[in-house]
N, CA, C and O atoms as a Tripos MOL2 file, in Angstrom:
@<TRIPOS>MOLECULE
protein
  316   315    79     0     0
PROTEIN
NO_CHARGES

@<TRIPOS>ATOM
      1 N          79.5540  156.9780  124.2870 N.3       1 UNK1
      2 CA         80.0990  156.0290  123.2890 C.3       1 UNK1
      3 C          78.9380  154.9060  123.0300 C.2       1 UNK1
      4 O          78.4150  154.4130  124.0290 O.2       1 UNK1
      5 N          78.5980  154.5660  121.9940 N.am      2 UNK2
      6 CA         78.0400  153.5090  121.6590 C.3       2 UNK2
      7 C          78.6390  152.4590  121.5350 C.2       2 UNK2
      8 O          79.8430  152.5800  121.7600 O.2       2 UNK2
      9 N          78.2030  151.1350  121.1810 N.am      3 UNK3
     10 CA         79.1280  150.1080  120.9000 C.3       3 UNK3
     11 C          80.1900  150.5720  120.0270 C.2       3 UNK3
     12 O          80.0350  151.2020  118.9800 O.2       3 UNK3
     13 N          81.4030  150.1610  120.6120 N.am      4 UNK4
     14 CA         82.6330  150.6780  119.5580 C.3       4 UNK4
     15 C          82.3840  149.9740  118.2440 C.2       4 UNK4
     16 O          82.1820  150.5720  117.1880 O.2       4 UNK4
     17 N          82.4170  148.4680  118.4030 N.am      5 UNK5
     18 CA         82.4830  147.5950  116.8820 C.3       5 UNK5
     19 C          81.1180  148.1770  116.1740 C.2       5 UNK5
     20 O          81.0820  148.0680  114.9490 O.2       5 UNK5
     21 N          80.0570  148.7500  116.7890 N.am      6 UNK6
     22 CA         79.2080  149.4200  115.6270 C.3       6 UNK6
     23 C          79.4770  150.6920  115.4260 C.2       6 UNK6
     24 O          79.1740  151.0690  114.2940 O.2       6 UNK6
     25 N          79.9570  151.5260  116.1470 N.am      7 UNK7
     26 CA         80.6730  152.9290  115.5230 C.3       7 UNK7
     27 C          81.6420  152.5950  114.4080 C.2       7 UNK7
     28 O          81.4820  153.2910  113.4060 O.2       7 UNK7
     29 N          82.4630  151.8300  114.3550 N.am      8 UNK8
     30 CA         83.4320  151.4780  113.7880 C.3       8 UNK8
     31 C          83.2900  150.2990  112.9580 C.2       8 UNK8
     32 O          84.2230  149.5260  113.1760 O.2       8 UNK8
     33 N          82.4360  149.8470  112.0460 N.am      9 UNK9
     34 CA         82.1910  148.6970  111.3950 C.3       9 UNK9
     35 C          83.2980  148.4570  110.4870 C.2       9 UNK9
     36 O          83.2620  149.1450  109.4660 O.2       9 UNK9
     37 N          84.3030  147.6290  110.6070 N.am     10 UNK10
     38 CA         85.3950  147.2370  109.6990 C.3      10 UNK10
     39 C          85.1190  145.7760  109.2470 C.2      10 UNK10
     40 O          86.1010  145.1820  108.8010 O.2      10 UNK10
     41 N          83.9360  145.1000  109.2890 N.am     11 UNK11
     42 CA         84.0020  143.8260  108.6070 C.3      11 UNK11
     43 C          84.1030  143.9360  107.0760 C.2      11 UNK11
     44 O          83.3350  144.5770  106.3580 O.2      11 UNK11
     45 N          85.1000  143.2590  106.7130 N.am     12 UNK12
     46 CA         85.2630  142.7630  105.3560 C.3      12 UNK12
     47 C          86.4090  144.2130  104.7150 C.2      12 UNK12
     48 O          86.5360  144.4600  103.5160 O.2      12 UNK12
     49 N          87.0260  144.8930  105.6910 N.am     13 UNK13
     50 CA         87.9120  145.7390  105.4890 C.3      13 UNK13
     51 C          89.1860  145.2310  105.2310 C.2      13 UNK13
     52 O          89.3640  144.0700  105.5990 O.2      13 UNK13
     53 N          90.3090  145.9240  104.5830 N.am     14 UNK14
     54 CA         91.4350  145.0430  104.7080 C.3      14 UNK14
     55 C          92.5620  145.9830  105.9980 C.2      14 UNK14
     56 O          92.2700  147.1040  106.4150 O.2      14 UNK14
     57 N          93.6410  145.3140  106.3700 N.am     15 UNK15
     58 CA         94.3710  146.2910  107.2860 C.3      15 UNK15
     59 C          94.6100  147.6240  106.8830 C.2      15 UNK15
     60 O          94.4340  148.5620  107.6610 O.2      15 UNK15
     61 N          95.0680  147.7980  105.5110 N.am     16 UNK16
     62 CA         95.1490  149.0710  105.1700 C.3      16 UNK16
     63 C          94.0760  150.4720  105.6640 C.2      16 UNK16
     64 O          94.3350  151.5720  106.1510 O.2      16 UNK16
     65 N          92.6580  149.7200  105.2210 N.am     17 UNK17
     66 CA         91.7190  150.6750  105.7070 C.3      17 UNK17
     67 C          91.3060  150.6820  107.3620 C.2      17 UNK17
     68 O          90.7890  151.5950  108.0060 O.2      17 UNK17
     69 N          91.6570  149.5490  107.7380 N.am     18 UNK18
     70 CA         91.7360  149.5340  109.5130 C.3      18 UNK18
     71 C          92.4600  150.4470  109.9860 C.2      18 UNK18
     72 O          92.0550  151.2600  110.8170 O.2      18 UNK18
     73 N          94.1630  150.4080  109.2860 N.am     19 UNK19
     74 CA         95.0370  151.2710  109.9170 C.3      19 UNK19
     75 C          94.6690  152.4130  109.8520 C.2      19 UNK19
     76 O          94.8380  153.0570  110.8880 O.2      19 UNK19
     77 N          93.9990  153.1870  108.6070 N.am     20 UNK20
     78 CA         93.9420  154.3490  108.4920 C.3      20 UNK20
     79 C          92.7260  154.9300  109.2390 C.2      20 UNK20
     80 O          92.7450  156.1030  109.6130 O.2      20 UNK20
     81 N          91.7210  154.1650  109.4490 N.am     21 UNK21
     82 CA         90.6230  154.3740  110.2230 C.3      21 UNK21
     83 C          91.1160  154.4730  112.0110 C.2      21 UNK21
     84 O          90.7780  155.4180  112.7240 O.2      21 UNK21
     85 N          91.7100  153.6460  112.3540 N.am     22 UNK22
     86 CA         92.1010  153.3280  113.8370 C.3      22 UNK22
     87 C          93.5110  153.8120  113.9000 C.2      22 UNK22
     88 O          93.8060  153.9260  115.0890 O.2      22 UNK22
     89 N          94.1010  154.0100  113.4430 N.am     23 UNK23
     90 CA         95.7650  154.0540  113.6110 C.3      23 UNK23
     91 C          96.2870  152.7790  113.8560 C.2      23 UNK23
     92 O          95.5520  151.7930  113.7960 O.2      23 UNK23
     93 N          97.7830  152.6710  114.1940 N.am     24 UNK24
     94 CA         98.3560  151.3270  114.5040 C.3      24 UNK24
     95 C          97.9290  150.5900  115.6070 C.2      24 UNK24
     96 O          97.7900  151.2530  116.6350 O.2      24 UNK24
     97 N          97.6840  149.4040  115.6730 N.am     25 UNK25
     98 CA         97.4860  148.6860  116.9500 C.3      25 UNK25
     99 C          98.2440  148.2980  117.8490 C.2      25 UNK25
    100 O          99.2810  147.7460  117.4820 O.2      25 UNK25
    101 N          98.0310  148.4270  119.0600 N.am     26 UNK26
    102 CA         98.7940  148.2370  120.2480 C.3      26 UNK26
    103 C          99.5000  146.8890  120.2930 C.2      26 UNK26
    104 O         100.5670  146.7630  120.8950 O.2      26 UNK26
    105 N          98.8800  145.8340  119.6270 N.am     27 UNK27
    106 CA         99.4700  144.5250  119.8390 C.3      27 UNK27
    107 C          99.2910  143.8620  118.5560 C.2      27 UNK27
    108 O          98.4060  144.4080  117.8980 O.2      27 UNK27
    109 N          99.8030  142.9250  118.0130 N.am     28 UNK28
    110 CA         99.7530  142.2730  116.9040 C.3      28 UNK28
    111 C         100.2380  141.1240  116.9560 C.2      28 UNK28
    112 O         101.4280  140.9290  117.2060 O.2      28 UNK28
    113 N          99.2920  140.0900  116.7010 N.am     29 UNK29
    114 CA         99.6310  138.4460  116.9210 C.3      29 UNK29
    115 C          99.5810  137.9060  115.4820 C.2      29 UNK29
    116 O          98.4520  137.9800  114.9980 O.2      29 UNK29
    117 N         100.2570  137.5290  114.9030 N.am     30 UNK30
    118 CA        100.6120  136.6860  113.4570 C.3      30 UNK30
    119 C         100.1280  135.3080  113.8750 C.2      30 UNK30
    120 O         100.2500  134.9430  115.0440 O.2      30 UNK30
    121 N          99.5600  134.5060  112.9080 N.am     31 UNK31
    122 CA         98.7850  133.0290  113.3340 C.3      31 UNK31
    123 C          99.4930  132.3940  111.9700 C.2      31 UNK31
    124 O          99.3240  132.8180  110.8270 O.2      31 UNK31
    125 N         100.4140  131.1590  112.4110 N.am     32 UNK32
    126 CA        100.7430  130.2980  111.2630 C.3      32 UNK32
    127 C         100.1310  128.9620  111.4190 C.2      32 UNK32
    128 O          99.9270  128.4270  112.5080 O.2      32 UNK32
    129 N          99.8630  128.4800  110.3190 N.am     33 UNK33
    130 CA         98.8060  127.0060  110.1070 C.3      33 UNK33
    131 C          99.9250  126.2000  110.2850 C.2      33 UNK33
    132 O         101.0570  126.5440  109.9470 O.2      33 UNK33
    133 N          99.5960  124.9590  110.8930 N.am     34 UNK34
    134 CA        100.5350  123.9130  111.1650 C.3      34 UNK34
    135 C         100.3040  123.0600  110.0500 C.2      34 UNK34
    136 O          99.4710  122.1540  110.0930 O.2      34 UNK34
    137 N         101.0910  123.3410  108.9320 N.am     35 UNK35
    138 CA        100.8480  122.6500  107.7880 C.3      35 UNK35
    139 C         102.5460  122.3630  107.4140 C.2      35 UNK35
    140 O         103.4320  122.9250  108.0580 O.2      35 UNK35
    141 N         102.8170  121.4660  106.3510 N.am     36 UNK36
    142 CA        104.1310  121.2530  105.8230 C.3      36 UNK36
    143 C         104.2310  121.7600  104.6730 C.2      36 UNK36
    144 O         103.6200  121.0330  103.8890 O.2      36 UNK36
    145 N         104.7810  122.8220  104.0450 N.am     37 UNK37
    146 CA        105.7680  123.7460  105.3560 C.3      37 UNK37
    147 C         104.5360  124.5600  105.8890 C.2      37 UNK37
    148 O         103.4490  124.4780  105.3180 O.2      37 UNK37
    149 N         104.7620  125.4760  107.1790 N.am     38 UNK38
    150 CA        103.7320  125.9690  107.8050 C.3      38 UNK38
    151 C         103.7170  127.5630  106.7410 C.2      38 UNK38
    152 O         104.6410  128.1360  106.1640 O.2      38 UNK38
    153 N         102.3900  127.8500  106.8260 N.am     39 UNK39
    154 CA        101.7300  128.9070  106.0070 C.3      39 UNK39
    155 C         101.1520  129.8720  106.9000 C.2      39 UNK39
    156 O         100.5990  129.6050  107.9670 O.2      39 UNK39
    157 N         101.3390  131.1800  106.3230 N.am     40 UNK40
    158 CA        100.8260  132.3530  107.1000 C.3      40 UNK40
    159 C          99.0710  132.1340  107.3150 C.2      40 UNK40
    160 O          98.3870  132.0030  106.2990 O.2      40 UNK40
    161 N          98.4110  132.1060  108.6890 N.am     41 UNK41
    162 CA         97.3650  131.7660  108.9250 C.3      41 UNK41
    163 C          96.5760  132.9100  109.1930 C.2      41 UNK41
    164 O          95.4830  132.6050  109.6710 O.2      41 UNK41
    165 N          96.7950  134.3400  109.0190 N.am     42 UNK42
    166 CA         96.3230  135.5980  109.4700 C.3      42 UNK42
    167 C          96.8540  136.1270  110.4000 C.2      42 UNK42
    168 O          97.9880  135.8000  110.7520 O.2      42 UNK42
    169 N          95.9620  137.3180  111.1690 N.am     43 UNK43
    170 CA         96.7920  138.1300  112.0500 C.3      43 UNK43
    171 C          95.4760  138.4400  113.1400 C.2      43 UNK43
    172 O          94.2980  138.2590  112.8320 O.2      43 UNK43
    173 N          95.8460  138.8350  114.1810 N.am     44 UNK44
    174 CA         95.0840  139.6930  115.1300 C.3      44 UNK44
    175 C          95.5520  140.9590  115.7910 C.2      44 UNK44
    176 O          96.5140  140.9390  116.5580 O.2      44 UNK44
    177 N          94.8370  142.1540  115.4880 N.am     45 UNK45
    178 CA         95.3280  143.3490  116.1520 C.3      45 UNK45
    179 C          94.3660  143.7690  117.1050 C.2      45 UNK45
    180 O          93.1530  143.6230  116.9510 O.2      45 UNK45
    181 N          95.0950  144.4710  118.4320 N.am     46 UNK46
    182 CA         94.4650  144.5760  119.5540 C.3      46 UNK46
    183 C          94.7710  145.8410  119.7580 C.2      46 UNK46
    184 O          95.9020  146.3180  119.6620 O.2      46 UNK46
    185 N          93.1950  146.7510  120.2130 N.am     47 UNK47
    186 CA         93.4910  147.9920  120.6090 C.3      47 UNK47
    187 C          93.5070  148.3270  122.1580 C.2      47 UNK47
    188 O          92.6490  147.5980  122.6550 O.2      47 UNK47
    189 N          93.9570  148.9200  122.9140 N.am     48 UNK48
    190 CA         93.6220  149.3300  124.0390 C.3      48 UNK48
    191 C          92.8650  150.1460  124.1640 C.2      48 UNK48
    192 O          93.0540  151.2670  123.6930 O.2      48 UNK48
    193 N          91.5200  149.7370  125.0040 N.am     49 UNK49
    194 CA         90.4090  151.1480  124.8150 C.3      49 UNK49
    195 C          90.6710  151.7330  126.4120 C.2      49 UNK49
    196 O          90.1970  152.8500  126.6200 O.2      49 UNK49
    197 N          91.3300  151.1240  127.4630 N.am     50 UNK50
    198 CA         91.4570  151.7790  128.6460 C.3      50 UNK50
    199 C          90.1750  151.0520  129.3920 C.2      50 UNK50
    200 O          89.8800  149.8800  129.1540 O.2      50 UNK50
    201 N          89.6140  151.6930  130.1100 N.am     51 UNK51
    202 CA         88.7370  151.2460  131.2110 C.3      51 UNK51
    203 C          87.4420  152.0240  130.6840 C.2      51 UNK51
    204 O          87.3520  153.2490  130.6020 O.2      51 UNK51
    205 N          86.3220  150.9670  130.2970 N.am     52 UNK52
    206 CA         85.3170  151.6790  129.3120 C.3      52 UNK52
    207 C          83.9980  151.1580  130.4260 C.2      52 UNK52
    208 O          83.8030  150.0550  130.9350 O.2      52 UNK52
    209 N          83.3100  152.3040  130.5300 N.am     53 UNK53
    210 CA         82.0130  152.5940  131.4940 C.3      53 UNK53
    211 C          82.3490  152.1660  132.7840 C.2      53 UNK53
    212 O          83.2680  152.6920  133.4110 O.2      53 UNK53
    213 N          81.6130  151.1730  133.2600 N.am     54 UNK54
    214 CA         81.7480  150.5900  134.5690 C.3      54 UNK54
    215 C          82.4780  149.2240  134.8820 C.2      54 UNK54
    216 O          82.4070  148.5170  135.8870 O.2      54 UNK54
    217 N          83.2130  149.0660  133.6990 N.am     55 UNK55
    218 CA         84.0180  147.3580  133.7790 C.3      55 UNK55
    219 C          85.3540  147.9110  134.6100 C.2      55 UNK55
    220 O          85.9300  148.9890  134.4610 O.2      55 UNK55
    221 N          85.6550  146.8530  135.5120 N.am     56 UNK56
    222 CA         86.6620  146.7520  136.3670 C.3      56 UNK56
    223 C          87.7650  146.4930  135.4730 C.2      56 UNK56
    224 O          88.7650  147.2030  135.5770 O.2      56 UNK56
    225 N          87.7270  145.6730  134.6990 N.am     57 UNK57
    226 CA         88.8760  145.4090  133.9300 C.3      57 UNK57
    227 C          88.9840  146.2180  132.5380 C.2      57 UNK57
    228 O          87.9720  146.6890  132.0190 O.2      57 UNK57
    229 N          90.1790  146.3460  132.0000 N.am     58 UNK58
    230 CA         90.3800  147.2030  130.7820 C.3      58 UNK58
    231 C          89.6730  146.5600  129.7260 C.2      58 UNK58
    232 O          89.4340  145.3530  129.6940 O.2      58 UNK58
    233 N          89.3780  147.3140  128.9460 N.am     59 UNK59
    234 CA         88.6390  146.9110  127.5250 C.3      59 UNK59
    235 C          89.5210  146.7290  126.3320 C.2      59 UNK59
    236 O          90.3460  147.6320  126.1890 O.2      59 UNK59
    237 N          89.5380  145.9190  125.5770 N.am     60 UNK60
    238 CA         90.4350  145.9490  124.0910 C.3      60 UNK60
    239 C          89.2240  145.7750  123.0440 C.2      60 UNK60
    240 O          88.1030  145.4090  123.3970 O.2      60 UNK60
    241 N          89.5850  146.0870  121.6820 N.am     61 UNK61
    242 CA         89.3150  146.1140  120.4350 C.3      61 UNK61
    243 C          90.0920  144.9330  120.0130 C.2      61 UNK61
    244 O          91.3140  145.0460  119.9220 O.2      61 UNK61
    245 N          89.4630  143.7140  119.7230 N.am     62 UNK62
    246 CA         90.2750  142.8180  119.0020 C.3      62 UNK62
    247 C          89.7940  142.6550  117.4530 C.2      62 UNK62
    248 O          88.5860  142.6060  117.2230 O.2      62 UNK62
    249 N          90.6710  142.5780  116.4720 N.am     63 UNK63
    250 CA         90.1010  142.4340  115.0510 C.3      63 UNK63
    251 C          90.8110  141.8080  114.6670 C.2      63 UNK63
    252 O          91.9800  142.1780  114.7680 O.2      63 UNK63
    253 N          90.4860  140.3760  113.9430 N.am     64 UNK64
    254 CA         91.0120  139.3490  113.2910 C.3      64 UNK64
    255 C          91.1370  139.2290  111.9830 C.2      64 UNK64
    256 O          90.0420  139.0480  111.4500 O.2      64 UNK64
    257 N          92.0530  139.2570  111.2270 N.am     65 UNK65
    258 CA         92.3580  139.2660  110.0570 C.3      65 UNK65
    259 C          92.4510  137.7950  109.4520 C.2      65 UNK65
    260 O          92.9440  136.8640  110.0900 O.2      65 UNK65
    261 N          91.8870  137.6550  108.0490 N.am     66 UNK66
    262 CA         92.1100  136.1770  107.1550 C.3      66 UNK66
    263 C          93.2440  136.1880  106.7350 C.2      66 UNK66
    264 O          93.9370  137.1850  106.9370 O.2      66 UNK66
    265 N          93.7290  135.1320  106.0660 N.am     67 UNK67
    266 CA         94.9350  134.5950  105.5670 C.3      67 UNK67
    267 C          94.9840  135.7410  104.2830 C.2      67 UNK67
    268 O          96.1000  136.1460  103.9540 O.2      67 UNK67
    269 N          93.7040  136.2940  103.5160 N.am     68 UNK68
    270 CA         94.0190  137.3640  102.5430 C.3      68 UNK68
    271 C          93.5850  138.4920  103.1490 C.2      68 UNK68
    272 O          92.6810  139.1590  102.6450 O.2      68 UNK68
    273 N          94.1440  138.8110  104.2290 N.am     69 UNK69
    274 CA         94.1790  140.2830  104.9860 C.3      69 UNK69
    275 C          92.7210  140.8630  105.0560 C.2      69 UNK69
    276 O          92.6230  142.0810  104.9060 O.2      69 UNK69
    277 N          91.6820  140.2020  105.2480 N.am     70 UNK70
    278 CA         90.2380  140.9550  105.4250 C.3      70 UNK70
    279 C          89.8780  140.6520  106.7010 C.2      70 UNK70
    280 O          90.3720  139.6360  107.1890 O.2      70 UNK70
    281 N          89.0420  141.3780  107.4220 N.am     71 UNK71
    282 CA         88.6480  141.1520  108.7130 C.3      71 UNK71
    283 C          87.4350  140.0390  108.7070 C.2      71 UNK71
    284 O          86.4400  140.0100  107.9820 O.2      71 UNK71
    285 N          87.7960  139.2270  109.6410 N.am     72 UNK72
    286 CA         86.8780  138.2440  109.8370 C.3      72 UNK72
    287 C          85.5620  138.4530  111.3440 C.2      72 UNK72
    288 O          84.3600  138.2200  111.4660 O.2      72 UNK72
    289 N          86.6710  139.0130  112.2570 N.am     73 UNK73
    290 CA         85.8570  139.2460  113.5030 C.3      73 UNK73
    291 C          86.2880  140.7250  114.0440 C.2      73 UNK73
    292 O          87.3170  141.2910  113.6760 O.2      73 UNK73
    293 N          85.4920  141.1840  114.8310 N.am     74 UNK74
    294 CA         85.6080  142.5790  115.1480 C.3      74 UNK74
    295 C          84.9770  142.5760  116.5460 C.2      74 UNK74
    296 O          83.7490  142.6020  116.4590 O.2      74 UNK74
    297 N          85.4030  142.5530  117.7330 N.am     75 UNK75
    298 CA         84.5450  142.7140  119.0310 C.3      75 UNK75
    299 C          85.4660  143.3590  120.2530 C.2      75 UNK75
    300 O          86.6870  143.2370  120.3480 O.2      75 UNK75
    301 N          84.7210  143.9680  121.0320 N.am     76 UNK76
    302 CA         85.3520  144.4300  122.4000 C.3      76 UNK76
    303 C          85.1580  143.3520  123.5110 C.2      76 UNK76
    304 O          84.1570  142.6990  123.8060 O.2      76 UNK76
    305 N          86.2030  143.3580  123.9480 N.am     77 UNK77
    306 CA         86.4450  142.3260  125.3340 C.3      77 UNK77
    307 C          87.3420  142.7080  126.5980 C.2      77 UNK77
    308 O          88.3040  143.4710  126.4990 O.2      77 UNK77
    309 N          87.0890  142.3310  127.3580 N.am     78 UNK78
    310 CA         87.7200  142.5340  128.6550 C.3      78 UNK78
    311 C          88.6300  141.2850  129.0610 C.2      78 UNK78
    312 O          88.1300  140.1860  128.8210 O.2      78 UNK78
    313 N          90.0190  141.3070  129.6990 N.am     79 UNK79
    314 CA         90.9150  140.1910  129.7780 C.3      79 UNK79
    315 C          91.0300  140.2710  131.2980 C.2      79 UNK79
    316 O          91.7380  139.4700  131.9070 O.2      79 UNK79
@<TRIPOS>BOND
     1     1     2 1
     2     2     3 1
     3     3     4 2
     4     3     5 am
     5     5     6 1
     6     6     7 1
     7     7     8 2
     8     7     9 am
     9     9    10 1
    10    10    11 1
    11    11    12 2
    12    11    13 am
    13    13    14 1
    14    14    15 1
    15    15    16 2
    16    15    17 am
    17    17    18 1
    18    18    19 1
    19    19    20 2
    20    19    21 am
    21    21    22 1
    22    22    23 1
    23    23    24 2
    24    23    25 am
    25    25    26 1
    26    26    27 1
    27    27    28 2
    28    27    29 am
    29    29    30 1
    30    30    31 1
    31    31    32 2
    32    31    33 am
    33    33    34 1
    34    34    35 1
    35    35    36 2
    36    35    37 am
    37    37    38 1
    38    38    39 1
    39    39    40 2
    40    39    41 am
    41    41    42 1
    42    42    43 1
    43    43    44 2
    44    43    45 am
    45    45    46 1
    46    46    47 1
    47    47    48 2
    48    47    49 am
    49    49    50 1
    50    50    51 1
    51    51    52 2
    52    51    53 am
    53    53    54 1
    54    54    55 1
    55    55    56 2
    56    55    57 am
    57    57    58 1
    58    58    59 1
    59    59    60 2
    60    59    61 am
    61    61    62 1
    62    62    63 1
    63    63    64 2
    64    63    65 am
    65    65    66 1
    66    66    67 1
    67    67    68 2
    68    67    69 am
    69    69    70 1
    70    70    71 1
    71    71    72 2
    72    71    73 am
    73    73    74 1
    74    74    75 1
    75    75    76 2
    76    75    77 am
    77    77    78 1
    78    78    79 1
    79    79    80 2
    80    79    81 am
    81    81    82 1
    82    82    83 1
    83    83    84 2
    84    83    85 am
    85    85    86 1
    86    86    87 1
    87    87    88 2
    88    87    89 am
    89    89    90 1
    90    90    91 1
    91    91    92 2
    92    91    93 am
    93    93    94 1
    94    94    95 1
    95    95    96 2
    96    95    97 am
    97    97    98 1
    98    98    99 1
    99    99   100 2
   100    99   101 am
   101   101   102 1
   102   102   103 1
   103   103   104 2
   104   103   105 am
   105   105   106 1
   106   106   107 1
   107   107   108 2
   108   107   109 am
   109   109   110 1
   110   110   111 1
   111   111   112 2
   112   111   113 am
   113   113   114 1
   114   114   115 1
   115   115   116 2
   116   115   117 am
   117   117   118 1
   118   118   119 1
   119   119   120 2
   120   119   121 am
   121   121   122 1
   122   122   123 1
   123   123   124 2
   124   123   125 am
   125   125   126 1
   126   126   127 1
   127   127   128 2
   128   127   129 am
   129   129   130 1
   130   130   131 1
   131   131   132 2
   132   131   133 am
   133   133   134 1
   134   134   135 1
   135   135   136 2
   136   135   137 am
   137   137   138 1
   138   138   139 1
   139   139   140 2
   140   139   141 am
   141   141   142 1
   142   142   143 1
   143   143   144 2
   144   143   145 am
   145   145   146 1
   146   146   147 1
   147   147   148 2
   148   147   149 am
   149   149   150 1
   150   150   151 1
   151   151   152 2
   152   151   153 am
   153   153   154 1
   154   154   155 1
   155   155   156 2
   156   155   157 am
   157   157   158 1
   158   158   159 1
   159   159   160 2
   160   159   161 am
   161   161   162 1
   162   162   163 1
   163   163   164 2
   164   163   165 am
   165   165   166 1
   166   166   167 1
   167   167   168 2
   168   167   169 am
   169   169   170 1
   170   170   171 1
   171   171   172 2
   172   171   173 am
   173   173   174 1
   174   174   175 1
   175   175   176 2
   176   175   177 am
   177   177   178 1
   178   178   179 1
   179   179   180 2
   180   179   181 am
   181   181   182 1
   182   182   183 1
   183   183   184 2
   184   183   185 am
   185   185   186 1
   186   186   187 1
   187   187   188 2
   188   187   189 am
   189   189   190 1
   190   190   191 1
   191   191   192 2
   192   191   193 am
   193   193   194 1
   194   194   195 1
   195   195   196 2
   196   195   197 am
   197   197   198 1
   198   198   199 1
   199   199   200 2
   200   199   201 am
   201   201   202 1
   202   202   203 1
   203   203   204 2
   204   203   205 am
   205   205   206 1
   206   206   207 1
   207   207   208 2
   208   207   209 am
   209   209   210 1
   210   210   211 1
   211   211   212 2
   212   211   213 am
   213   213   214 1
   214   214   215 1
   215   215   216 2
   216   215   217 am
   217   217   218 1
   218   218   219 1
   219   219   220 2
   220   219   221 am
   221   221   222 1
   222   222   223 1
   223   223   224 2
   224   223   225 am
   225   225   226 1
   226   226   227 1
   227   227   228 2
   228   227   229 am
   229   229   230 1
   230   230   231 1
   231   231   232 2
   232   231   233 am
   233   233   234 1
   234   234   235 1
   235   235   236 2
   236   235   237 am
   237   237   238 1
   238   238   239 1
   239   239   240 2
   240   239   241 am
   241   241   242 1
   242   242   243 1
   243   243   244 2
   244   243   245 am
   245   245   246 1
   246   246   247 1
   247   247   248 2
   248   247   249 am
   249   249   250 1
   250   250   251 1
   251   251   252 2
   252   251   253 am
   253   253   254 1
   254   254   255 1
   255   255   256 2
   256   255   257 am
   257   257   258 1
   258   258   259 1
   259   259   260 2
   260   259   261 am
   261   261   262 1
   262   262   263 1
   263   263   264 2
   264   263   265 am
   265   265   266 1
   266   266   267 1
   267   267   268 2
   268   267   269 am
   269   269   270 1
   270   270   271 1
   271   271   272 2
   272   271   273 am
   273   273   274 1
   274   274   275 1
   275   275   276 2
   276   275   277 am
   277   277   278 1
   278   278   279 1
   279   279   280 2
   280   279   281 am
   281   281   282 1
   282   282   283 1
   283   283   284 2
   284   283   285 am
   285   285   286 1
   286   286   287 1
   287   287   288 2
   288   287   289 am
   289   289   290 1
   290   290   291 1
   291   291   292 2
   292   291   293 am
   293   293   294 1
   294   294   295 1
   295   295   296 2
   296   295   297 am
   297   297   298 1
   298   298   299 1
   299   299   300 2
   300   299   301 am
   301   301   302 1
   302   302   303 1
   303   303   304 2
   304   303   305 am
   305   305   306 1
   306   306   307 1
   307   307   308 2
   308   307   309 am
   309   309   310 1
   310   310   311 1
   311   311   312 2
   312   311   313 am
   313   313   314 1
   314   314   315 1
   315   315   316 2
@<TRIPOS>SUBSTRUCTURE
     1 UNK1         2 RESIDUE 1 A UNK
     2 UNK2         6 RESIDUE 1 A UNK
     3 UNK3        10 RESIDUE 1 A UNK
     4 UNK4        14 RESIDUE 1 A UNK
     5 UNK5        18 RESIDUE 1 A UNK
     6 UNK6        22 RESIDUE 1 A UNK
     7 UNK7        26 RESIDUE 1 A UNK
     8 UNK8        30 RESIDUE 1 A UNK
     9 UNK9        34 RESIDUE 1 A UNK
    10 UNK10       38 RESIDUE 1 A UNK
    11 UNK11       42 RESIDUE 1 A UNK
    12 UNK12       46 RESIDUE 1 A UNK
    13 UNK13       50 RESIDUE 1 A UNK
    14 UNK14       54 RESIDUE 1 A UNK
    15 UNK15       58 RESIDUE 1 A UNK
    16 UNK16       62 RESIDUE 1 A UNK
    17 UNK17       66 RESIDUE 1 A UNK
    18 UNK18       70 RESIDUE 1 A UNK
    19 UNK19       74 RESIDUE 1 A UNK
    20 UNK20       78 RESIDUE 1 A UNK
    21 UNK21       82 RESIDUE 1 A UNK
    22 UNK22       86 RESIDUE 1 A UNK
    23 UNK23       90 RESIDUE 1 A UNK
    24 UNK24       94 RESIDUE 1 A UNK
    25 UNK25       98 RESIDUE 1 A UNK
    26 UNK26      102 RESIDUE 1 A UNK
    27 UNK27      106 RESIDUE 1 A UNK
    28 UNK28      110 RESIDUE 1 A UNK
    29 UNK29      114 RESIDUE 1 A UNK
    30 UNK30      118 RESIDUE 1 A UNK
    31 UNK31      122 RESIDUE 1 A UNK
    32 UNK32      126 RESIDUE 1 A UNK
    33 UNK33      130 RESIDUE 1 A UNK
    34 UNK34      134 RESIDUE 1 A UNK
    35 UNK35      138 RESIDUE 1 A UNK
    36 UNK36      142 RESIDUE 1 A UNK
    37 UNK37      146 RESIDUE 1 A UNK
    38 UNK38      150 RESIDUE 1 A UNK
    39 UNK39      154 RESIDUE 1 A UNK
    40 UNK40      158 RESIDUE 1 A UNK
    41 UNK41      162 RESIDUE 1 A UNK
    42 UNK42      166 RESIDUE 1 A UNK
    43 UNK43      170 RESIDUE 1 A UNK
    44 UNK44      174 RESIDUE 1 A UNK
    45 UNK45      178 RESIDUE 1 A UNK
    46 UNK46      182 RESIDUE 1 A UNK
    47 UNK47      186 RESIDUE 1 A UNK
    48 UNK48      190 RESIDUE 1 A UNK
    49 UNK49      194 RESIDUE 1 A UNK
    50 UNK50      198 RESIDUE 1 A UNK
    51 UNK51      202 RESIDUE 1 A UNK
    52 UNK52      206 RESIDUE 1 A UNK
    53 UNK53      210 RESIDUE 1 A UNK
    54 UNK54      214 RESIDUE 1 A UNK
    55 UNK55      218 RESIDUE 1 A UNK
    56 UNK56      222 RESIDUE 1 A UNK
    57 UNK57      226 RESIDUE 1 A UNK
    58 UNK58      230 RESIDUE 1 A UNK
    59 UNK59      234 RESIDUE 1 A UNK
    60 UNK60      238 RESIDUE 1 A UNK
    61 UNK61      242 RESIDUE 1 A UNK
    62 UNK62      246 RESIDUE 1 A UNK
    63 UNK63      250 RESIDUE 1 A UNK
    64 UNK64      254 RESIDUE 1 A UNK
    65 UNK65      258 RESIDUE 1 A UNK
    66 UNK66      262 RESIDUE 1 A UNK
    67 UNK67      266 RESIDUE 1 A UNK
    68 UNK68      270 RESIDUE 1 A UNK
    69 UNK69      274 RESIDUE 1 A UNK
    70 UNK70      278 RESIDUE 1 A UNK
    71 UNK71      282 RESIDUE 1 A UNK
    72 UNK72      286 RESIDUE 1 A UNK
    73 UNK73      290 RESIDUE 1 A UNK
    74 UNK74      294 RESIDUE 1 A UNK
    75 UNK75      298 RESIDUE 1 A UNK
    76 UNK76      302 RESIDUE 1 A UNK
    77 UNK77      306 RESIDUE 1 A UNK
    78 UNK78      310 RESIDUE 1 A UNK
    79 UNK79      314 RESIDUE 1 A UNK
C-alpha cells in the first residue's frame, strides 16, 4: 500500500464525499470557536488503520474539515 493520503486524495472534498469514499469515521471531534456566542469551528474525523507496516504503534488517518465542511488537512499519524 502506497501512502494512504496519496491513494485517497480528499483535499477540497466535503464530508459527504469523504464518507462515500471511506465510510463512517471511527471517531469524530467537533471544534467550537471561543467567540461570543460560540461558533462552529469545524471537525476532525479519525479512521483507525491498525498496525501499518513496521510501526509499533497503531496508525490513524486524520482528516480536518473547515467551518464550511471542506477538507483542510489529511494525514496518517501514529499516537
